[in-house]
C-alpha positions in Angstrom: 122.8 0.0 43.6 119.1 -0.6 43.1 117.6 -3.5 45.0 115.0 -5.4 42.9 112.1 -7.1 44.4 110.5 -10.3 43.2 106.8 -10.6 43.7 107.0 -12.8 46.8 109.5 -10.5 48.6 107.4 -7.4 47.6 104.2 -9.0 49.0 106.1 -10.0 52.2 107.1 -6.3 52.5 103.5 -5.2 51.9 102.6 -6.8 55.2 105.1 -4.6 57.0 104.1 -1.5 54.9 100.4 -1.7 55.5 100.4 -0.4 59.1 103.2 2.1 58.4 101.3 3.6 55.4 98.1 3.7 57.4 99.8 5.5 60.2 101.5 7.9 57.8 98.2 8.8 56.2 96.7 9.4 59.7 99.7 11.5 60.6 99.3 13.6 57.4 95.6 14.2 58.4 96.7 15.1 62.0 99.3 17.6 60.7 96.5 19.4 58.7 94.3 19.4 61.8 97.0 20.9 64.1 97.9 23.5 61.4 94.3 24.5 61.3 94.2 24.9 65.1 97.4 26.9 65.0 95.9 29.3 62.4 92.7 29.6 64.5 94.6 30.2 67.7 96.5 33.0 66.1 93.3 34.7 65.1 91.5 34.5 68.5 90.7 37.7 70.2 90.2 38.2 73.9 92.0 35.0 75.0 94.3 35.2 78.0 97.7 35.9 76.4 99.7 33.6 78.6 97.2 30.8 78.2 97.1 31.4 74.5 100.9 31.2 74.2 101.1 28.0 76.2 98.4 26.4 73.9 100.3 27.6 70.8 103.5 26.1 72.2 101.8 22.7 72.9 100.4 22.7 69.4 103.8 23.4 67.9 105.4 20.6 69.9 102.7 18.2 68.8 103.2 19.2 65.2 106.9 18.7 65.5 106.4 15.2 67.0 104.1 14.2 64.3 106.3 15.4 61.5 109.3 13.6 63.0 107.4 10.4 63.2 106.4 10.8 59.6 110.0 11.4 58.6 111.1 8.2 60.4 108.5 6.3 58.5 109.4 7.7 55.2 113.1 7.0 55.9 112.3 3.4 56.7 110.3 3.0 53.4 113.2 4.5 51.5 115.7 2.3 53.3 113.7 -0.7 52.0 114.2 0.6 48.5 110.5 1.3 48.0 109.3 4.5 46.4 106.5 6.3 48.2 104.3 7.9 45.6 101.3 9.3 47.6 100.7 9.3 51.3 97.0 9.9 51.0 96.4 6.7 49.1 99.3 4.8 50.4 100.7 4.3 46.9 104.1 2.7 46.6 106.3 1.3 43.9 108.7 -1.6 44.2 111.6 -1.8 41.8 111.5 -5.1 40.0 112.8 -6.9 36.9 110.6 -8.5 34.2 112.6 -10.5 31.7 115.7 -8.4 32.6 114.0 -5.0 32.1 113.3 -2.7 35.1 109.6 -2.1 36.0 107.6 -1.1 39.0 105.4 -3.4 41.0 102.6 -1.1 42.1 100.5 -1.4 45.3 98.4 0.9 47.4 96.5 0.7 50.7 93.3 -1.1 50.5 94.6 -3.7 48.0 95.4 -7.2 49.1 98.6 -8.5 47.5 100.4 -6.8 44.7 98.3 -7.2 41.5 99.7 -4.4 39.3 102.8 -3.2 37.6 103.8 -0.4 35.2 106.7 0.8 33.2 109.3 3.1 34.8 107.9 6.2 33.0 104.2 5.3 33.1 103.0 6.2 36.6 99.8 5.0 38.1 97.9 5.9 34.9 99.8 3.1 33.2 99.0 0.4 35.8 98.4 -3.0 34.3 97.4 -6.3 35.9 100.3 -8.6 36.6 98.7 -11.1 34.3 99.6 -8.7 31.4 103.2 -8.6 32.4 105.4 -9.7 29.5 
């Protein structure tokens, strides 16, 4: 069963989401950095083989730890009934009802409180200010 948020509850949840989404975005960047180091490590010539293997193993362990942390964060967001749309921008949608019809309350990192909404099939391109909500 879908949990619907009212604006006050969604804004309360934003306060919890903000640090999670910021960390998730940082972790996404860290994954890209570690992957780049792994590719470069595999292409190095002349490095001590044992030392190189140990470095590769540490990088793989770091990558695994970051990905697991990201998975936990995404599971938490999902458990709250919030839809994560984009990690990079921290874009999320909260299921809500407006005059009995389902809509999304739309928020992303860098914004204060929730100020936008869109129809279920509109996506971010269809974002409208809450003041326009019918």
